[in-house]
C-alpha positions in Angstrom: 0.3 -3.0 -5.2 -2.0 -4.7 -7.1 -0.8 -7.7 -9.8 -0.2 -7.2 -13.2 -1.5 -9.7 -15.5 1.0 -11.3 -17.9 -1.5 -10.1 -20.6 -1.8 -6.4 -19.6 2.1 -6.3 -19.8 2.6 -7.7 -22.8 -0.6 -5.2 -24.1 2.0 -2.8 -22.9 5.3 -3.5 -24.7 2.9 -4.0 -27.6 2.2 -0.1 -27.5 5.8 1.1 -26.6 8.4 -1.3 -28.1 10.9 1.2 -27.9 10.5 1.0 -24.2 12.1 -2.2 -24.2 14.1 -2.3 -27.6 18.0 -2.0 -26.4 18.8 -1.1 -29.8 17.1 2.5 -29.4 19.1 4.9 -28.7 19.2 5.9 -24.9 19.9 9.9 -23.6 20.4 10.6 -20.3 18.5 13.4 -19.7 14.4 14.1 -18.9 14.5 17.0 -21.7 12.7 16.0 -24.9 14.2 18.5 -27.2 17.9 17.9 -25.5 17.8 14.4 -26.1 16.1 14.8 -29.5 19.4 17.5 -30.4 21.6 14.8 -28.9 20.2 12.4 -31.5 20.6 14.6 -34.1 23.9 15.8 -33.7 25.4 12.3 -32.7 24.0 10.8 -36.3 24.3 14.1 -38.4 28.1 14.2 -37.1 30.4 16.3 -39.5 27.2 18.0 -40.9 26.6 22.0 -40.3 23.2 21.9 -38.4 21.2 25.2 -37.7 18.1 26.2 -36.3 15.4 27.4 -38.1 11.8 28.8 -38.0 8.9 29.7 -40.0 7.4 33.1 -39.1 3.8 32.4 -41.5 2.4 29.3 -40.1 0.9 30.2 -36.7 2.7 27.2 -35.2 3.3 29.1 -31.4 -0.4 28.5 -31.2 0.0 24.4 -31.1 3.8 24.0 -30.4 5.5 26.6 -28.4 9.0 26.4 -28.8 8.6 24.8 -32.1 11.5 24.7 -34.7 13.3 23.0 -37.1 16.7 21.8 -37.2 18.2 22.3 -40.4 20.9 19.8 -41.3 23.3 20.2 -44.8 24.9 17.7 -46.6 27.7 15.7 -44.8 29.1 12.3 -44.8 25.7 10.3 -43.3 23.5 12.0 -46.0 24.3 13.5 -49.5 21.4 16.0 -49.1 19.6 18.9 -47.2 17.3 17.6 -44.1 15.0 19.3 -41.7 14.1 17.8 -38.6 11.2 19.3 -36.6 11.3 19.8 -33.2 8.6 20.5 -30.4 5.8 17.7 -32.1 6.5 15.5 -29.4 5.8 17.9 -26.3 2.9 19.2 -27.7 1.0 15.6 -28.5 3.1 12.7 -26.6 0.6 10.4 -24.8 2.2 8.0 -22.1 5.7 9.0 -22.7 5.5 8.2 -26.4 5.4 11.2 -29.9 6.6 11.7 -33.0 8.8 14.4 -34.7 9.3 14.4 -38.7 12.2 14.4 -40.8 11.8 16.0 -44.6 14.8 14.9 -47.7 15.9 17.6 -50.2 18.4 18.0 -52.8 18.9 21.9 -51.9 18.4 24.4 -49.0 14.8 26.2 -49.4 12.5 27.9 -47.3 9.7 26.2 -48.9 11.1 23.0 -46.5 11.0 24.5 -43.7 7.8 25.6 -44.3 5.8 22.2 -45.1 7.7 20.4 -42.0 6.0 23.6 -40.0 3.2 22.8 -41.9 3.4 19.2 -41.1 4.0 19.6 -37.4 1.2 22.2 -37.0 -2.1 19.8 -38.7 -0.2 17.1 -36.5 -0.4 18.9 -33.3 -4.6 19.9 -34.2 -7.3 18.2 -33.2 -6.4 14.0 -32.1 -8.0 13.2 -35.1 -5.4 14.9 -37.1 -2.2 13.3 -35.4 -0.1 11.6 -38.3 1.3 8.6 -38.6 2.9 5.9 -41.2 1.1 5.8 -44.7 -0.9 9.0 -43.7 -1.2 11.4 -46.6 -1.5 15.0 -46.3 -2.3 18.0 -49.0 0.0 21.0 -48.9 -2.2 23.2 -51.5 0.9 23.8 -54.2 3.4 21.7 -55.5 6.3 20.8 -53.3 8.5 23.2 -55.8 7.4 24.0 -59.5 7.4 22.9 -61.7 6.7 19.7 -60.3 3.2 18.1 -59.4 4.2 16.7 -55.8 1.3 18.5 -54.2 0.8 15.8 -51.3 2.8 14.6 -48.2 3.3 10.8 -47.7 4.3 9.8 -43.9 6.8 6.9 -44.5 9.4 5.3 -42.3 12.7 7.4 -43.1 14.7 4.7 -45.2 17.3 7.1 -46.1 18.4 7.0 -42.9 18.5 3.8 -41.8 18.7 2.2 -39.3 19.6 4.6 -36.7 17.9 7.9 -36.9 13.9 7.2 -36.9 13.9 5.5 -33.1 15.2 7.5 -29.6 14.9 7.8 -26.0 15.5 9.1 -22.9 14.3 9.3 -19.3 10.8 10.3 -19.2 9.8 9.3 -23.2 10.7 8.2 -26.5 9.6 9.0 -30.1 10.0 7.9 -33.4 11.1 10.1 -36.2 9.0 9.9 -38.9 9.6 10.9 -42.9 7.6 13.3 -44.7 8.0 12.1 -48.4 6.6 14.7 -51.1 4.3 12.7 -53.7 1.8 13.4 -56.6 -1.8 13.1 -55.9 -2.3 10.0 -58.6 0.7 8.3 -56.3 -1.9 9.2 -53.1 -4.9 7.8 -55.4 -3.0 4.7 -55.5 -2.2 4.2 -51.8 -5.7 4.8 -51.2 -6.6 2.0 -53.4 -3.6 -0.5 -52.9 -2.0 0.5 -49.5 1.0 2.2 -48.0 3.3 -1.0 -48.6 1.9 -1.2 -52.7 3.1 2.5 -52.7 6.4 2.0 -51.3 6.8 -1.0 -53.5 5.9 1.2 -56.4 8.4 3.8 -55.4 11.3 1.5 -54.6 10.4 -0.6 -58.2 10.7 2.3 -60.3 14.1 3.7 -58.2 12.3 7.2 -57.3 14.8 10.2 -56.7 13.4 11.1 -53.6 14.9 14.5 -53.6 14.3 15.3 -56.9 11.2 18.1 -56.8 10.0 18.0 -60.4 10.2 13.6 -60.3 7.6 12.2 -62.6 4.8 10.3 -60.8 4.6 6.6 -60.9 1.1 5.7 -60.8 
């Protein structure tokens, strides 16, 4: 066997830190969907969880078997939570991929639609892969009345510290938040950066579950 240089090992560790982080939940399965299901059921113990699909997005053409976990309010989180399942299988590289989380005040088909839209976009050409700091227009406001017509991809701070990452026998994943924002907030992010927008949202104590909230930019 050829020797592997220390620099090569370090590069792999930087590329896939979840492989080496002992704090990441680890599941004894080789199936990504099974691992994600275990992860969600464990994190949201005491919540009712259902599997939903959105038929109006042609997502099966890009992510066969895609669905969304719809999680009712409970002891871990007071709002509704929607988590994609299938993005990892369609887009993972070197064992690493993403799934997406959307938080909401009430149950609504619109939330299911947005998670499906994001998954469909993410599973398109590689140039469309979403990651932290990216934004995605959604065509119309999250809710009417309201002006939140973009999704901002960020860490799922509302569920810290345990929901955002997991691994299993054949891979590892991060769960990223889809946060509805305004076009003005998107422009602020472009001008000042992701961290500046997150700080502005925190300083203004934004209610992320309010679909009619005012813009902070």
